[in-house]
N, C-alpha and C positions, 0 to 999 in steps of 0.2 A: 392615655397616650402621654408620652414625655417628649417635650420639645426642648432641646438645648440650643443656646445661642452662643456662638463663638465669635469674638471680634467686637469691634466698636460699632454700635448701632448709630444711625443718623440721629440728629437732634429731634426730640419729640417722639422717638420710638423706643419703647421699653421691651425687655425680653418677655414680659407677661403679655404685652399686646401682640407680639409676634406669635406666641403660643396660642393665643385666642384666635388669631387670624388663620393659623394652620387648622385648628379645630373647626372653625366656622366653614372653611373651605371644604373640608372633608364631609361635614354634615350636609352642606348645600349641594355637594356633588353626589349625595346619597351613598356615601361610603363611610365605613368605620375604620379608623386607624387604630390598630393595637400594636403598641411597641414604641419605638423612639425615632424621632426625626431630628437631625441636626441642621441648623441654619448657620452657615459660616459667612461672615462678612470679611472681605479681603480686598486686595488690590488688583489692578489690571494685570500685572506681571503673573501673578498666581493663576488668575482665571485664564489668561492666554495660554499658559503652559498646560493647564488641565484640558482646555478646549483642543489644543494641538494633540495632546496625548490620547485623549479618549474619543474625540470626534474627527480628528484629522484636519481641523480647521485652525490655521495659524493666525488667529486674530482674537482680539478682546471681544467678549460678549457680556451681556448684563447679568444673566443668571444661567447656571447649569444645575441640572438635577441628576442625581445618581440613585436609581432605585435598586433596592436589594430584595425585590419581589421573590426571587428564587432563593433568597436566604444569603446572609453574609457568611463568609467562611468562619467556622467556629473559633478559630484562633484569633480572629479580629473582633468577635462579638463581645461587647461589654458584658460582664458577669450579671446574670439575672435579667437581661432585657434583650428583646429582639429589635435589631436595628432595621427600620423600614427604608431609610434612605437619607441622603445628604442633599442639601440645597446650598449652593455656593454663589454668593452675590458679590460682584465688583462694585463697591461703593463709588469709586471715581466715575465709572461708566454710568451708574445710576444718576449721579449728580449732573453729568454732561447731558444725558437724555432729558432729565427734568428741565434743565435750563433751555434746551433746544425747543421743547414743546410748551414752555411756559407753565409747567406744573411744579409743585413743591417737591423737594427731595423726599419728604416723608411719604407722600402719596405714591410717588414712583417706586420707592423702596417697598411699600406695602403691595403694590402691583406685582413686584418681582417675587415676593413671598407667596402670593396667591398663585402666580404663574408656575413657580417651581413646585408648589404642592400639587397642583393639578397634573403636572408631569409625573410626579411620584404616584399619582392615582391612576396613571395610564392614559391620560389625555395627551394628544399631540396636535400639531398644526401642519402636518405634512401635505394634506389636501385642503382645498378651499372649503369644502364642507366641514372638515374637522376643525379648521381654523375658525370658521364662523361660530361653531358650537362652543369651542373652548373660550374664545374671546368674549362671546356674549355671557357665558357663565362667569368668567372672572370679572367682567364689568358689573354684573348683577351682585356678585359677592361684595365688591368694593363699594357699591352704592348702598347696599343693606348694612354695611359696617360703618357707613358715614364717612368714608374716606374720599369718595368722589362726589 
């Protein structure tokens, strides 16, 4: 699996660490990712526009995931690789959330990577039962990775 990182990572987070976290998340979820995942770190404005366009919610959010489970259109597919999905993270929102709950930006950012990856793997938190399952799994992954 190939993980590409676009944008500026928060202090203490390397592209290699993000790739390892995506891989760890897939393995812990019992899934195998074959292909490419991109993690884009951006600003509030970009995330708000994407959230409005794709989810009909005109507000900033911390992380958005776009799965290409059905396949990305061939004309958009990078040569020689299958794109599994994109994870888009608003670093300013992550910083605000981290500060509000007394957590470091690095840990909150890593949580968004795990959360976004789980969405690419088909997890969601639309029901209370699904939320409990997904949030427990992401917590376990972050504990085992030494982040929390």
